[in-house]
PDB file as gemmi writes it, atoms N, CA and C in Angstrom:
CRYST1    1.000    1.000    1.000  90.00  90.00  90.00 P 1                      
ATOM      1  N   MET A   1      -0.406 228.639  57.208  1.00  0.00           N  
ATOM      2  CA  MET A   1      -0.215 227.595  58.193  1.00  0.00           C  
ATOM      3  C   MET A   1       0.034 228.247  59.554  1.00  0.00           C  
ATOM      4  N   ASN A   2      -0.673 227.786  60.579  1.00  0.00           N  
ATOM      5  CA  ASN A   2      -0.390 228.214  61.939  1.00  0.00           C  
ATOM      6  C   ASN A   2       0.678 227.319  62.533  1.00  0.00           C  
ATOM      7  N   ILE A   3       1.583 227.937  63.284  1.00  0.00           N  
ATOM      8  CA  ILE A   3       2.675 227.183  63.895  1.00  0.00           C  
ATOM      9  C   ILE A   3       2.704 227.441  65.393  1.00  0.00           C  
ATOM     10  N   ALA A   4       3.201 226.449  66.115  1.00  0.00           N  
ATOM     11  CA  ALA A   4       3.453 226.576  67.546  1.00  0.00           C  
ATOM     12  C   ALA A   4       4.923 226.924  67.727  1.00  0.00           C  
ATOM     13  N   VAL A   5       5.185 227.888  68.588  1.00  0.00           N  
ATOM     14  CA  VAL A   5       6.544 228.359  68.839  1.00  0.00           C  
ATOM     15  C   VAL A   5       6.970 227.901  70.235  1.00  0.00           C  
ATOM     16  N   PHE A   6       8.127 227.239  70.302  1.00  0.00           N  
ATOM     17  CA  PHE A   6       8.688 226.775  71.569  1.00  0.00           C  
ATOM     18  C   PHE A   6       9.965 227.552  71.849  1.00  0.00           C  
ATOM     19  N   ASP A   7       9.965 228.327  72.909  1.00  0.00           N  
ATOM     20  CA  ASP A   7      11.110 229.112  73.346  1.00  0.00           C  
ATOM     21  C   ASP A   7      12.105 228.161  74.001  1.00  0.00           C  
ATOM     22  N   THR A   8      13.363 228.151  73.518  1.00  0.00           N  
ATOM     23  CA  THR A   8      14.335 227.152  73.948  1.00  0.00           C  
ATOM     24  C   THR A   8      15.649 227.811  74.356  1.00  0.00           C  
ATOM     25  N   HIS A   9      16.172 227.395  75.499  1.00  0.00           N  
ATOM     26  CA  HIS A   9      17.441 227.893  76.033  1.00  0.00           C  
ATOM     27  C   HIS A   9      18.308 226.698  76.396  1.00  0.00           C  
ATOM     28  N   VAL A  10      19.577 226.733  75.999  1.00  0.00           N  
ATOM     29  CA  VAL A  10      20.528 225.662  76.309  1.00  0.00           C  
ATOM     30  C   VAL A  10      21.853 226.308  76.677  1.00  0.00           C  
ATOM     31  N   VAL A  11      22.482 225.814  77.729  1.00  0.00           N  
ATOM     32  CA  VAL A  11      23.829 226.287  78.079  1.00  0.00           C  
ATOM     33  C   VAL A  11      24.832 225.488  77.265  1.00  0.00           C  
ATOM     34  N   ARG A  12      25.624 226.204  76.495  1.00  0.00           N  
ATOM     35  CA  ARG A  12      26.636 225.579  75.648  1.00  0.00           C  
ATOM     36  C   ARG A  12      27.821 225.115  76.492  1.00  0.00           C  
ATOM     37  N   PRO A  13      28.648 224.215  75.952  1.00  0.00           N  
ATOM     38  CA  PRO A  13      29.840 223.762  76.698  1.00  0.00           C  
ATOM     39  C   PRO A  13      30.772 224.906  77.103  1.00  0.00           C  
ATOM     40  N   ASP A  14      30.772 226.007  76.329  1.00  0.00           N  
ATOM     41  CA  ASP A  14      31.625 227.151  76.665  1.00  0.00           C  
ATOM     42  C   ASP A  14      30.972 228.079  77.685  1.00  0.00           C  
ATOM     43  N   GLY A  15      29.784 227.712  78.188  1.00  0.00           N  
ATOM     44  CA  GLY A  15      29.110 228.486  79.223  1.00  0.00           C  
ATOM     45  C   GLY A  15      28.135 229.534  78.718  1.00  0.00           C  
ATOM     46  N   ARG A  16      28.181 229.829  77.408  1.00  0.00           N  
ATOM     47  CA  ARG A  16      27.240 230.815  76.870  1.00  0.00           C  
ATOM     48  C   ARG A  16      25.841 230.223  76.802  1.00  0.00           C  
ATOM     49  N   LYS A  17      24.842 231.065  77.044  1.00  0.00           N  
ATOM     50  CA  LYS A  17      23.454 230.618  76.969  1.00  0.00           C  
ATOM     51  C   LYS A  17      22.948 230.793  75.539  1.00  0.00           C  
ATOM     52  N   MET A  18      22.552 229.697  74.958  1.00  0.00           N  
ATOM     53  CA  MET A  18      22.041 229.665  73.580  1.00  0.00           C  
ATOM     54  C   MET A  18      20.525 229.806  73.636  1.00  0.00           C  
ATOM     55  N   HIS A  19      19.955 230.636  72.765  1.00  0.00           N  
ATOM     56  CA  HIS A  19      18.510 230.873  72.738  1.00  0.00           C  
ATOM     57  C   HIS A  19      18.029 230.731  71.306  1.00  0.00           C  
ATOM     58  N   PHE A  20      17.036 229.857  71.101  1.00  0.00           N  
ATOM     59  CA  PHE A  20      16.442 229.683  69.785  1.00  0.00           C  
ATOM     60  C   PHE A  20      14.996 229.242  69.945  1.00  0.00           C  
ATOM     61  N   ASP A  21      14.217 229.439  68.898  1.00  0.00           N  
ATOM     62  CA  ASP A  21      12.831 228.991  68.880  1.00  0.00           C  
ATOM     63  C   ASP A  21      12.710 227.780  67.969  1.00  0.00           C  
ATOM     64  N   ILE A  22      11.938 226.794  68.409  1.00  0.00           N  
ATOM     65  CA  ILE A  22      11.607 225.630  67.590  1.00  0.00           C  
ATOM     66  C   ILE A  22      10.170 225.821  67.119  1.00  0.00           C  
ATOM     67  N   LEU A  23       9.966 225.768  65.814  1.00  0.00           N  
ATOM     68  CA  LEU A  23       8.650 225.992  65.222  1.00  0.00           C  
ATOM     69  C   LEU A  23       8.123 224.692  64.634  1.00  0.00           C  
ATOM     70  N   VAL A  24       6.885 224.339  64.986  1.00  0.00           N  
ATOM     71  CA  VAL A  24       6.234 223.142  64.454  1.00  0.00           C  
ATOM     72  C   VAL A  24       4.805 223.493  64.067  1.00  0.00           C  
ATOM     73  N   ARG A  25       4.169 222.622  63.294  1.00  0.00           N  
ATOM     74  CA  ARG A  25       2.769 222.815  62.948  1.00  0.00           C  
ATOM     75  C   ARG A  25       1.939 222.915  64.217  1.00  0.00           C  
ATOM     76  N   ASP A  26       0.877 223.695  64.142  1.00  0.00           N  
ATOM     77  CA  ASP A  26      -0.041 223.820  65.273  1.00  0.00           C  
ATOM     78  C   ASP A  26      -1.079 222.699  65.205  1.00  0.00           C  
ATOM     79  N   ARG A  27      -0.597 221.477  65.434  1.00  0.00           N  
ATOM     80  CA  ARG A  27      -1.468 220.306  65.511  1.00  0.00           C  
ATOM     81  C   ARG A  27      -1.096 219.563  66.784  1.00  0.00           C  
ATOM     82  N   ALA A  28      -2.048 218.931  67.388  1.00  0.00           N  
ATOM     83  CA  ALA A  28      -1.815 218.298  68.687  1.00  0.00           C  
ATOM     84  C   ALA A  28      -0.607 217.368  68.660  1.00  0.00           C  
ATOM     85  N   ASN A  29      -0.510 216.490  67.661  1.00  0.00           N  
ATOM     86  CA  ASN A  29       0.591 215.523  67.670  1.00  0.00           C  
ATOM     87  C   ASN A  29       1.945 216.175  67.423  1.00  0.00           C  
ATOM     88  N   ASP A  30       1.992 217.295  66.688  1.00  0.00           N  
ATOM     89  CA  ASP A  30       3.263 217.968  66.435  1.00  0.00           C  
ATOM     90  C   ASP A  30       3.718 218.814  67.620  1.00  0.00           C  
ATOM     91  N   LYS A  31       2.813 219.074  68.559  1.00  0.00           N  
ATOM     92  CA  LYS A  31       3.181 219.864  69.724  1.00  0.00           C  
ATOM     93  C   LYS A  31       3.559 218.990  70.918  1.00  0.00           C  
ATOM     94  N   GLU A  32       3.570 217.678  70.748  1.00  0.00           N  
ATOM     95  CA  GLU A  32       3.992 216.802  71.833  1.00  0.00           C  
ATOM     96  C   GLU A  32       5.434 217.140  72.199  1.00  0.00           C  
ATOM     97  N   GLN A  33       5.677 217.277  73.472  1.00  0.00           N  
ATOM     98  CA  GLN A  33       6.986 217.714  73.951  1.00  0.00           C  
ATOM     99  C   GLN A  33       8.114 216.823  73.441  1.00  0.00           C  
ATOM    100  N   SER A  34       7.898 215.510  73.390  1.00  0.00           N  
ATOM    101  CA  SER A  34       8.974 214.613  72.961  1.00  0.00           C  
ATOM    102  C   SER A  34       9.365 214.871  71.508  1.00  0.00           C  
ATOM    103  N   ILE A  35       8.396 215.170  70.655  1.00  0.00           N  
ATOM    104  CA  ILE A  35       8.685 215.464  69.246  1.00  0.00           C  
ATOM    105  C   ILE A  35       9.459 216.770  69.136  1.00  0.00           C  
ATOM    106  N   VAL A  36       9.018 217.782  69.848  1.00  0.00           N  
ATOM    107  CA  VAL A  36       9.691 219.083  69.806  1.00  0.00           C  
ATOM    108  C   VAL A  36      11.117 218.955  70.334  1.00  0.00           C  
ATOM    109  N   LEU A  37      11.299 218.232  71.424  1.00  0.00           N  
ATOM    110  CA  LEU A  37      12.645 218.035  71.963  1.00  0.00           C  
ATOM    111  C   LEU A  37      13.542 217.300  70.981  1.00  0.00           C  
ATOM    112  N   GLU A  38      13.007 216.335  70.266  1.00  0.00           N  
ATOM    113  CA  GLU A  38      13.809 215.619  69.263  1.00  0.00           C  
ATOM    114  C   GLU A  38      14.252 216.570  68.150  1.00  0.00           C  
ATOM    115  N   HIS A  39      13.379 217.466  67.728  1.00  0.00           N  
ATOM    116  CA  HIS A  39      13.763 218.469  66.727  1.00  0.00           C  
ATOM    117  C   HIS A  39      14.900 219.341  67.267  1.00  0.00           C  
ATOM    118  N   GLY A  40      14.803 219.736  68.524  1.00  0.00           N  
ATOM    119  CA  GLY A  40      15.853 220.541  69.142  1.00  0.00           C  
ATOM    120  C   GLY A  40      17.171 219.792  69.208  1.00  0.00           C  
ATOM    121  N   ARG A  41      17.103 218.519  69.525  1.00  0.00           N  
ATOM    122  CA  ARG A  41      18.328 217.702  69.582  1.00  0.00           C  
ATOM    123  C   ARG A  41      18.968 217.563  68.197  1.00  0.00           C  
ATOM    124  N   ARG A  42      18.132 217.397  67.171  1.00  0.00           N  
ATOM    125  CA  ARG A  42      18.665 217.318  65.792  1.00  0.00           C  
ATOM    126  C   ARG A  42      19.378 218.614  65.426  1.00  0.00           C  
ATOM    127  N   TYR A  43      18.763 219.751  65.768  1.00  0.00           N  
ATOM    128  CA  TYR A  43      19.357 221.055  65.483  1.00  0.00           C  
ATOM    129  C   TYR A  43      20.696 221.201  66.208  1.00  0.00           C  
ATOM    130  N   LEU A  44      20.716 220.875  67.504  1.00  0.00           N  
ATOM    131  CA  LEU A  44      21.953 220.999  68.272  1.00  0.00           C  
ATOM    132  C   LEU A  44      23.037 220.075  67.735  1.00  0.00           C  
ATOM    133  N   ALA A  45      22.683 218.857  67.374  1.00  0.00           N  
ATOM    134  CA  ALA A  45      23.654 217.917  66.811  1.00  0.00           C  
ATOM    135  C   ALA A  45      24.263 218.475  65.527  1.00  0.00           C  
ATOM    136  N   ALA A  46      23.441 219.101  64.691  1.00  0.00           N  
ATOM    137  CA  ALA A  46      23.941 219.692  63.450  1.00  0.00           C  
ATOM    138  C   ALA A  46      24.913 220.839  63.737  1.00  0.00           C  
ATOM    139  N   LYS A  47      24.763 221.474  64.890  1.00  0.00           N  
ATOM    140  CA  LYS A  47      25.653 222.559  65.306  1.00  0.00           C  
ATOM    141  C   LYS A  47      26.882 222.040  66.047  1.00  0.00           C  
ATOM    142  N   GLY A  48      26.912 220.715  66.333  1.00  0.00           N  
ATOM    143  CA  GLY A  48      28.023 220.139  67.071  1.00  0.00           C  
ATOM    144  C   GLY A  48      27.971 220.446  68.560  1.00  0.00           C  
ATOM    145  N   ILE A  49      26.777 220.705  69.068  1.00  0.00           N  
ATOM    146  CA  ILE A  49      26.596 221.042  70.482  1.00  0.00           C  
ATOM    147  C   ILE A  49      25.894 219.868  71.165  1.00  0.00           C  
ATOM    148  N   PRO A  50      26.432 219.373  72.283  1.00  0.00           N  
ATOM    149  CA  PRO A  50      25.787 218.259  72.983  1.00  0.00           C  
ATOM    150  C   PRO A  50      24.356 218.622  73.383  1.00  0.00           C  
ATOM    151  N   ALA A  51      23.447 217.722  73.134  1.00  0.00           N  
ATOM    152  CA  ALA A  51      22.032 217.976  73.426  1.00  0.00           C  
ATOM    153  C   ALA A  51      21.592 217.350  74.739  1.00  0.00           C  
ATOM    154  N   SER A  52      22.540 216.885  75.524  1.00  0.00           N  
ATOM    155  CA  SER A  52      22.196 216.172  76.755  1.00  0.00           C  
ATOM    156  C   SER A  52      21.469 217.048  77.763  1.00  0.00           C  
ATOM    157  N   HIS A  53      21.599 218.352  77.676  1.00  0.00           N  
ATOM    158  CA  HIS A  53      20.965 219.250  78.638  1.00  0.00           C  
ATOM    159  C   HIS A  53      19.621 219.785  78.150  1.00  0.00           C  
ATOM    160  N   LEU A  54      19.167 219.359  76.991  1.00  0.00           N  
ATOM    161  CA  LEU A  54      17.892 219.850  76.459  1.00  0.00           C  
ATOM    162  C   LEU A  54      16.754 218.994  77.004  1.00  0.00           C  
ATOM    163  N   THR A  55      15.965 219.585  77.880  1.00  0.00           N  
ATOM    164  CA  THR A  55      14.803 218.912  78.464  1.00  0.00           C  
ATOM    165  C   THR A  55      13.609 219.848  78.367  1.00  0.00           C  
ATOM    166  N   ALA A  56      12.471 219.378  78.828  1.00  0.00           N  
ATOM    167  CA  ALA A  56      11.258 220.186  78.769  1.00  0.00           C  
ATOM    168  C   ALA A  56      11.403 221.502  79.527  1.00  0.00           C  
ATOM    169  N   SER A  57      12.245 221.528  80.542  1.00  0.00           N  
ATOM    170  CA  SER A  57      12.406 222.780  81.288  1.00  0.00           C  
ATOM    171  C   SER A  57      13.154 223.834  80.473  1.00  0.00           C  
ATOM    172  N   GLU A  58      13.928 223.420  79.469  1.00  0.00           N  
ATOM    173  CA  GLU A  58      14.626 224.371  78.599  1.00  0.00           C  
ATOM    174  C   GLU A  58      13.839 224.696  77.327  1.00  0.00           C  
ATOM    175  N   CYS A  59      12.782 223.963  77.083  1.00  0.00           N  
ATOM    176  CA  CYS A  59      12.022 224.114  75.839  1.00  0.00           C  
ATOM    177  C   CYS A  59      10.538 224.182  76.190  1.00  0.00           C  
ATOM    178  N   ARG A  60       9.972 225.390  76.139  1.00  0.00           N  
ATOM    179  CA  ARG A  60       8.591 225.581  76.583  1.00  0.00           C  
ATOM    180  C   ARG A  60       7.736 226.213  75.484  1.00  0.00           C  
ATOM    181  N   PHE A  61       6.494 225.715  75.413  1.00  0.00           N  
ATOM    182  CA  PHE A  61       5.547 226.299  74.467  1.00  0.00           C  
ATOM    183  C   PHE A  61       5.413 227.783  74.775  1.00  0.00           C  
ATOM    184  N   CYS A  62       5.426 228.597  73.739  1.00  0.00           N  
ATOM    185  CA  CYS A  62       5.371 230.053  73.901  1.00  0.00           C  
ATOM    186  C   CYS A  62       4.073 230.620  73.345  1.00  0.00           C  
ATOM    187  N   HIS A  63       3.818 230.403  72.046  1.00  0.00           N  
ATOM    188  CA  HIS A  63       2.621 230.974  71.436  1.00  0.00           C  
ATOM    189  C   HIS A  63       2.366 230.349  70.068  1.00  0.00           C  
ATOM    190  N   ILE A  64       1.250 230.743  69.451  1.00  0.00           N  
ATOM    191  CA  ILE A  64       0.877 230.335  68.096  1.00  0.00           C  
ATOM    192  C   ILE A  64       0.999 231.562  67.199  1.00  0.00           C  
ATOM    193  N   GLU A  65       1.485 231.378  65.990  1.00  0.00           N  
ATOM    194  CA  GLU A  65       1.531 232.472  65.016  1.00  0.00           C  
ATOM    195  C   GLU A  65       1.401 231.914  63.610  1.00  0.00           C  
ATOM    196  N   THR A  66       1.263 232.814  62.642  1.00  0.00           N  
ATOM    197  CA  THR A  66       1.171 232.418  61.244  1.00  0.00           C  
ATOM    198  C   THR A  66       2.578 232.346  60.660  1.00  0.00           C  
ATOM    199  N   ALA A  67       2.874 231.266  59.979  1.00  0.00           N  
ATOM    200  CA  ALA A  67       4.209 231.055  59.418  1.00  0.00           C  
ATOM    201  C   ALA A  67       4.428 231.891  58.170  1.00  0.00           C  
ATOM    202  N   SER A  68       5.667 232.357  57.990  1.00  0.00           N  
ATOM    203  CA  SER A  68       6.060 232.995  56.740  1.00  0.00           C  
ATOM    204  C   SER A  68       6.189 231.900  55.685  1.00  0.00           C  
ATOM    205  N   PRO A  69       6.201 232.261  54.397  1.00  0.00           N  
ATOM    206  CA  PRO A  69       6.370 231.236  53.353  1.00  0.00           C  
ATOM    207  C   PRO A  69       7.655 230.428  53.512  1.00  0.00           C  
ATOM    208  N   GLN A  70       8.752 231.066  53.932  1.00  0.00           N  
ATOM    209  CA  GLN A  70      10.019 230.359  54.098  1.00  0.00           C  
ATOM    210  C   GLN A  70       9.935 229.341  55.238  1.00  0.00           C  
ATOM    211  N   VAL A  71       9.338 229.746  56.355  1.00  0.00           N  
ATOM    212  CA  VAL A  71       9.193 228.845  57.498  1.00  0.00           C  
ATOM    213  C   VAL A  71       8.251 227.701  57.146  1.00  0.00           C  
ATOM    214  N   GLU A  72       7.167 228.021  56.470  1.00  0.00           N  
ATOM    215  CA  GLU A  72       6.218 226.986  56.060  1.00  0.00           C  
ATOM    216  C   GLU A  72       6.902 225.950  55.167  1.00  0.00           C  
ATOM    217  N   ALA A  73       7.723 226.398  54.226  1.00  0.00           N  
ATOM    218  CA  ALA A  73       8.435 225.472  53.335  1.00  0.00           C  
ATOM    219  C   ALA A  73       9.391 224.583  54.126  1.00  0.00           C  
ATOM    220  N   GLU A  74      10.108 225.163  55.086  1.00  0.00           N  
ATOM    221  CA  GLU A  74      11.048 224.376  55.886  1.00  0.00           C  
ATOM    222  C   GLU A  74      10.316 223.340  56.747  1.00  0.00           C  
ATOM    223  N   ILE A  75       9.195 223.731  57.346  1.00  0.00           N  
ATOM    224  CA  ILE A  75       8.417 222.792  58.158  1.00  0.00           C  
ATOM    225  C   ILE A  75       7.863 221.676  57.279  1.00  0.00           C  
ATOM    226  N   ASN A  76       7.399 222.014  56.076  1.00  0.00           N  
ATOM    227  CA  ASN A  76       6.898 220.977  55.166  1.00  0.00           C  
ATOM    228  C   ASN A  76       7.997 219.995  54.773  1.00  0.00           C  
ATOM    229  N   GLU A  77       9.232 220.489  54.667  1.00  0.00           N  
ATOM    230  CA  GLU A  77      10.353 219.639  54.250  1.00  0.00           C  
ATOM    231  C   GLU A  77      10.913 218.796  55.388  1.00  0.00           C  
ATOM    232  N   THR A  78      11.101 219.405  56.585  1.00  0.00           N  
ATOM    233  CA  THR A  78      11.801 218.718  57.673  1.00  0.00           C  
ATOM    234  C   THR A  78      10.937 218.418  58.899  1.00  0.00           C  
ATOM    235  N   GLY A  79       9.761 219.030  58.965  1.00  0.00           N  
ATOM    236  CA  GLY A  79       8.889 218.836  60.128  1.00  0.00           C  
ATOM    237  C   GLY A  79       9.034 219.909  61.183  1.00  0.00           C  
ATOM    238  N   PHE A  80      10.047 220.756  61.047  1.00  0.00           N  
ATOM    239  CA  PHE A  80      10.262 221.839  62.007  1.00  0.00           C  
ATOM    240  C   PHE A  80      11.126 222.923  61.370  1.00  0.00           C  
ATOM    241  N   ALA A  81      11.180 224.075  62.046  1.00  0.00           N  
ATOM    242  CA  ALA A  81      12.081 225.152  61.647  1.00  0.00           C  
ATOM    243  C   ALA A  81      12.670 225.732  62.923  1.00  0.00           C  
ATOM    244  N   ILE A  82      13.800 226.384  62.778  1.00  0.00           N  
ATOM    245  CA  ILE A  82      14.494 227.006  63.908  1.00  0.00           C  
ATOM    246  C   ILE A  82      14.679 228.482  63.615  1.00  0.00           C  
ATOM    247  N   ILE A  83      14.429 229.297  64.617  1.00  0.00           N  
ATOM    248  CA  ILE A  83      14.792 230.710  64.559  1.00  0.00           C  
ATOM    249  C   ILE A  83      15.918 230.896  65.575  1.00  0.00           C  
ATOM    250  N   GLU A  84      17.093 231.236  65.101  1.00  0.00           N  
ATOM    251  CA  GLU A  84      18.249 231.448  65.978  1.00  0.00           C  
ATOM    252  C   GLU A  84      18.169 232.854  66.561  1.00  0.00           C  
ATOM    253  N   LEU A  85      18.255 232.955  67.893  1.00  0.00           N  
ATOM    254  CA  LEU A  85      18.098 234.242  68.555  1.00  0.00           C  
ATOM    255  C   LEU A  85      19.372 234.733  69.249  1.00  0.00           C  
ATOM    256  N   LYS A  86      20.110 233.845  69.941  1.00  0.00           N  
ATOM    257  CA  LYS A  86      21.299 234.304  70.673  1.00  0.00           C  
ATOM    258  C   LYS A  86      22.300 233.161  70.815  1.00  0.00           C  
ATOM    259  N   ASN A  87      23.553 233.464  70.531  1.00  0.00           N  
ATOM    260  CA  ASN A  87      24.680 232.531  70.721  1.00  0.00           C  
ATOM    261  C   ASN A  87      24.480 231.201  70.000  1.00  0.00           C  
ATOM    262  N   CYS A  88      23.954 231.260  68.776  1.00  0.00           N  
ATOM    263  CA  CYS A  88      23.718 230.041  67.992  1.00  0.00           C  
ATOM    264  C   CYS A  88      24.807 229.803  66.953  1.00  0.00           C  
ATOM    265  N   ASP A  89      25.840 230.610  66.978  1.00  0.00           N  
ATOM    266  CA  ASP A  89      26.932 230.481  65.988  1.00  0.00           C  
ATOM    267  C   ASP A  89      27.943 229.462  66.398  1.00  0.00           C  
TER     268      ASP A  89                                                      
END                                                                             
């Protein structure tokens, strides 16, 4: 499965800059910015972080790549996957 990767940065309430990637299927409807942003908001809500600052300027299409089996399974189950990169704890 090919996936679209969206590079995402959010400033946390404590001031630290959070960096994560949102991964979705590489299909036109799954790459719509509103869908990707909703996935990001769901992820942030699960972390207990306000998602009010997540907009298109913080979440930008980066590239296409081939998904690993684990990522593919997560996307099939939830519609998206997250790769935590910095300050996501």
